[in-house]
C-alpha positions in Angstrom: 45.5 58.1 179.6 44.4 61.4 180.8 43.1 63.1 177.6 41.9 66.3 179.4 45.5 67.4 179.8 46.2 67.5 176.0 42.9 69.1 174.8 42.9 72.7 173.5 41.7 75.3 175.9 38.2 76.6 175.2 38.0 80.1 173.7 37.4 82.8 176.2 33.9 83.8 176.7 34.5 87.0 178.6 36.2 90.3 177.9 39.9 90.0 177.0 42.8 92.5 177.1 42.9 94.9 174.0 39.3 94.2 173.0 37.3 96.4 175.3 33.9 97.1 173.8 33.0 100.8 173.3 30.2 102.0 175.5 27.1 103.3 173.5 27.8 106.9 174.4 31.3 106.7 173.0 30.1 105.2 169.7 27.6 108.1 169.3 30.3 110.7 169.8 32.5 109.1 167.1 29.6 109.0 164.7 28.8 112.7 165.2 32.5 113.5 164.7 32.5 111.6 161.4 29.4 113.4 160.2 30.9 116.8 161.1 34.1 116.0 159.3 32.3 114.9 156.2 30.2 118.1 156.3 33.2 120.3 156.7 34.9 118.6 153.8 31.8 119.2 151.6 31.7 122.9 152.6 35.5 123.3 151.9 35.0 121.7 148.5 32.3 124.1 147.6 34.3 127.1 148.8 37.4 126.0 146.8 35.3 125.4 143.7 33.7 128.8 144.1 37.1 130.4 144.4 38.2 128.9 141.1 35.4 130.5 139.2 36.8 133.4 137.0 35.8 136.9 138.2 34.3 138.8 135.2 36.3 142.0 134.4 34.7 145.3 135.0 33.0 146.9 132.0 35.2 149.2 130.0 34.7 153.0 130.5 32.5 154.7 127.9 34.4 156.4 125.0 35.6 160.0 125.5 33.2 162.3 123.8 35.2 164.8 121.8 34.9 167.4 119.1 37.5 169.1 116.9 36.7 172.3 115.0 39.3 173.5 112.6 40.3 174.8 109.1 41.5 172.7 106.1 44.2 171.0 108.2 41.4 169.4 110.1 39.8 168.4 106.8 43.2 167.0 105.7 43.3 164.7 108.7 39.6 163.9 109.0 39.9 160.4 107.5 42.8 159.5 109.7 41.0 160.8 112.7 38.0 158.7 111.9 40.2 155.6 111.4 42.2 156.0 114.7 39.6 157.4 117.1 37.7 154.1 117.8 40.9 152.3 118.8 41.7 155.1 121.2 38.2 154.8 122.8 37.2 158.3 121.5 33.8 159.1 120.1 34.8 162.0 117.8 32.9 164.7 115.9 35.0 166.4 113.3 33.9 169.9 112.0 36.3 171.2 109.3 35.7 174.8 108.2 38.2 175.2 105.4 39.5 178.7 104.8 37.9 180.2 107.9 39.8 182.4 110.3 39.4 181.5 114.0 36.9 184.3 114.6 34.8 182.8 111.7 34.5 179.5 113.6 32.9 181.0 116.7 29.3 180.1 116.0 30.1 176.5 115.1 32.4 176.2 118.2 29.6 177.5 120.5 27.1 175.1 118.9 29.4 172.1 119.5 30.1 173.3 123.1 26.4 173.3 123.7 26.4 169.5 123.2 28.6 169.3 126.3 31.6 167.3 125.0 34.2 166.1 127.4 37.0 167.6 125.2 36.8 170.3 122.5 39.8 170.8 120.3 40.3 174.1 118.4 42.7 174.0 115.4 43.4 177.2 113.5 46.4 177.7 111.3 45.8 181.5 110.9 43.6 182.1 107.9 42.7 185.8 107.2 40.8 186.3 104.0 37.5 187.5 102.6 35.7 184.3 103.7 35.7 185.7 107.2 35.4 189.5 107.3 35.8 189.4 111.1 39.6 188.8 110.4 40.0 191.8 108.1 41.0 195.4 108.9 39.2 198.0 106.9 38.4 195.3 104.4 42.0 194.3 103.9 44.0 191.3 105.0 45.9 192.3 108.1 49.6 191.9 108.5 52.2 192.4 111.2 51.2 193.1 114.8 47.6 193.9 113.8 47.2 190.4 112.4 48.5 188.9 115.7 46.3 191.1 117.8 43.2 190.1 115.8 44.0 186.4 116.6 44.7 187.1 120.2 41.3 188.7 120.6 39.6 185.9 118.6 41.3 183.2 120.8 40.1 184.9 124.0 36.5 185.1 122.7 36.4 181.5 121.5 37.7 180.0 124.8 35.5 182.3 126.8 32.4 181.2 124.8 33.3 177.5 125.3 33.6 178.0 129.1 30.3 179.9 129.2 28.4 177.3 127.2 29.9 174.2 128.8 32.0 174.9 132.0 33.1 171.2 132.4 34.4 170.8 128.8 38.2 170.6 128.6 39.5 172.9 125.9 42.6 172.0 123.8 44.2 174.4 121.3 46.7 172.8 118.9 49.9 174.4 117.6 50.4 175.2 113.9 52.8 173.2 111.7 55.5 175.1 109.8 54.0 177.2 107.0 55.6 179.0 104.0 59.4 179.5 104.6 60.6 183.1 104.0 62.1 182.3 100.6 58.9 180.7 99.3 56.8 183.6 100.7 59.0 186.0 98.8 58.6 184.1 95.6 54.9 184.4 95.9 55.1 188.1 96.5 53.8 187.9 100.1 54.3 190.5 102.7 57.1 189.3 105.1 54.6 189.3 108.0 51.6 187.8 106.3 49.2 185.0 107.2 50.3 181.6 106.0 54.0 182.4 106.4 56.4 181.0 108.9 56.4 184.3 110.7 52.6 183.9 111.2 53.0 180.4 112.5 55.7 181.4 115.0 53.6 184.3 116.2 50.4 182.4 116.6 52.0 179.5 118.3 53.5 181.9 120.8 50.1 183.4 121.5 48.5 180.0 121.8 51.1 178.8 124.2 51.4 181.9 126.4 47.6 182.2 126.7 46.9 178.7 127.9 47.1 179.2 131.6 45.5 182.6 131.5 42.4 181.5 129.6 42.2 178.0 130.9 43.0 175.5 128.2 45.6 173.0 127.2 48.1 173.9 124.5 49.6 171.0 122.5 52.2 171.5 119.9 50.7 169.0 117.5 52.2 170.8 114.5 55.6 169.6 115.7 54.7 166.1 114.4 55.2 167.5 110.8 58.7 168.9 111.3 62.3 167.8 111.0 64.6 167.3 113.9 65.3 171.0 114.0 61.6 171.9 114.0 61.7 173.3 110.5 59.4 172.8 107.5 60.1 169.5 105.6 58.4 167.9 102.6 59.1 164.3 103.6 59.9 162.3 106.7 61.1 158.7 107.2 58.3 156.2 106.9 56.8 155.0 110.3 56.6 151.4 111.2 52.8 151.0 110.9 52.1 153.0 107.7 52.6 152.3 104.0 55.9 153.6 102.7 54.8 155.0 99.3 56.2 158.5 99.0 58.6 157.5 96.3 55.8 155.8 94.4 53.6 158.9 94.6 56.2 161.4 93.5 59.7 160.2 92.9 60.9 163.8 92.2 59.9 164.8 95.8 60.4 161.7 97.9 63.3 159.4 98.2 62.8 155.6 98.9 62.0 155.0 102.5 60.3 158.3 103.0 56.7 159.6 102.9 55.4 162.9 101.6 53.9 164.8 104.5 53.0 168.1 102.7 51.2 169.0 99.6 52.9 170.6 96.6 51.5 174.0 97.8 53.6 173.5 100.9 50.7 174.2 103.2 48.3 171.3 103.2 48.9 167.6 104.0 47.8 165.5 101.0 50.8 164.4 98.9 49.0 165.4 95.7 47.4 168.7 95.1 43.7 168.8 95.6 41.4 171.2 93.7 39.0 172.0 96.6 39.1 171.5 100.3 36.0 169.2 100.1 38.0 166.5 98.3 39.3 163.5 100.0 43.0 162.7 99.5 43.2 159.8 97.0 46.5 158.5 98.3 48.1 157.7 101.7 48.5 160.9 103.7 51.4 160.4 106.1 51.0 164.1 107.2 47.4 163.6 108.0 48.2 160.4 109.9 50.8 162.1 112.0 48.8 165.2 112.8 45.8 163.0 113.7 47.8 160.9 116.1 49.2 164.0 117.8 45.7 165.4 118.1 44.2 162.2 119.5 47.0 162.0 122.0 46.0 165.5 123.2 42.4 164.4 123.6 43.3 161.3 125.6 45.5 163.4 127.9 43.0 166.2 128.4 40.2 163.7 129.2 42.2 162.5 132.3 42.5 166.0 133.8 40.2 167.6 136.3 37.3 169.6 135.0 38.0 173.3 134.4 37.6 175.7 137.3 36.1 178.5 135.2 33.2 180.2 137.2 32.3 183.3 135.2 32.7 184.2 131.6 31.2 187.0 129.6 31.6 188.5 126.1 30.1 191.5 124.5 30.7 192.9 121.0 29.7 196.0 119.0 30.8 197.2 115.5 33.6 199.2 117.0 34.5 197.6 120.3 34.8 194.0 121.5 35.2 193.3 125.2 35.7 189.8 126.6 36.0 189.0 130.2 37.0 185.5 131.5 37.1 184.8 135.2 38.6 181.5 136.6 39.2 180.5 140.2 42.5 182.4 140.1 42.5 184.7 137.0 40.4 187.4 135.5 41.3 188.6 132.0 39.7 191.4 130.1 40.4 192.1 126.4 39.0 195.2 124.7 39.5 195.9 121.0 38.8 198.9 119.0 39.9 199.5 115.4 43.1 201.2 116.7 43.7 199.9 120.2 44.0 196.5 121.7 44.2 196.2 125.5 44.9 192.8 127.1 45.7 192.1 130.8 46.1 195.9 131.6 48.6 196.3 128.8 47.7 198.7 125.9 49.2 198.4 122.5 48.3 201.1 119.9 48.4 200.0 116.3 47.6 201.6 113.0 45.6 199.5 110.6 47.9 198.2 108.0 46.6 199.1 104.6 48.9 196.8 102.7 46.9 194.4 100.5 48.2 190.9 100.5 47.1 187.9 98.5 47.9 184.4 99.8 46.6 180.9 99.5 44.2 180.3 102.4 44.2 176.9 104.2 41.1 175.8 102.2 
């Protein structure tokens, strides 16, 4: 039997189809490609990991450096200003000068301007009394147009002095809240056109507003925060969402439930209970102080975002009988000259006779 015909064929010893061996050069190319691929994957992983790292936020801007100089209304809201300012990113200096007329604040305002604040707020509700002789006429409290003229000149001097001392400081002048209504002024025996009356508040607010562009400052009607819907004097307002609602607890005879007292019993100040001196701190919640402080701080924040003033030249001279103030901005030059009988502003002359009527009133002190 031929066994060779039934035996299994011997496995091939040479190259076969589909199993061609790779030349050495080809194997080196593949190894290099593998190394490059693994290196690229490593770099990609590092880049992706780096992209996932949180980017630290930029540091917050420094607080706005601001100063407010004012009369006893500033004192009435001093605590609320101190409470609210840090949350508004404001570093605030408060300088209350209770009972002082605007002209009596000049030295303190200049001293504060010398510290170069970003914003300087002037608050003056129109005092005119023996505390500040600069506001008197022949030793008497002025009334009528003479009173308004005195304040117009004082405003010009104050703003000019700030621009001279610190040209980059933004100046804000705040409006006056409603003062004594005519019927109340009459009951107190006040002249119809006296300081601390609604007539005075209306007249000074008009001066403050109309002089803003001329003298180079921002006017803000902060006093409106203490009025009713019609802009008139009110003793109470509905409680706000973020404040204690305690008006009825403090004085049920003056405040209904759901309202807060925003004015003092004297109808001028802001503490719901009458204080004996301006140096006292209100012992109860002052909704009026809170509202006026909020409006004032809003004005500071807004002013801080505006461009620096363009005032270039400011000068002021004064003698016993004549005061001359000149303010020059990039577009305006204003000169105000005052003598005991004549006030000249912006080339307009108004002759006045000093009013000799003696008026007694409660100063904002």
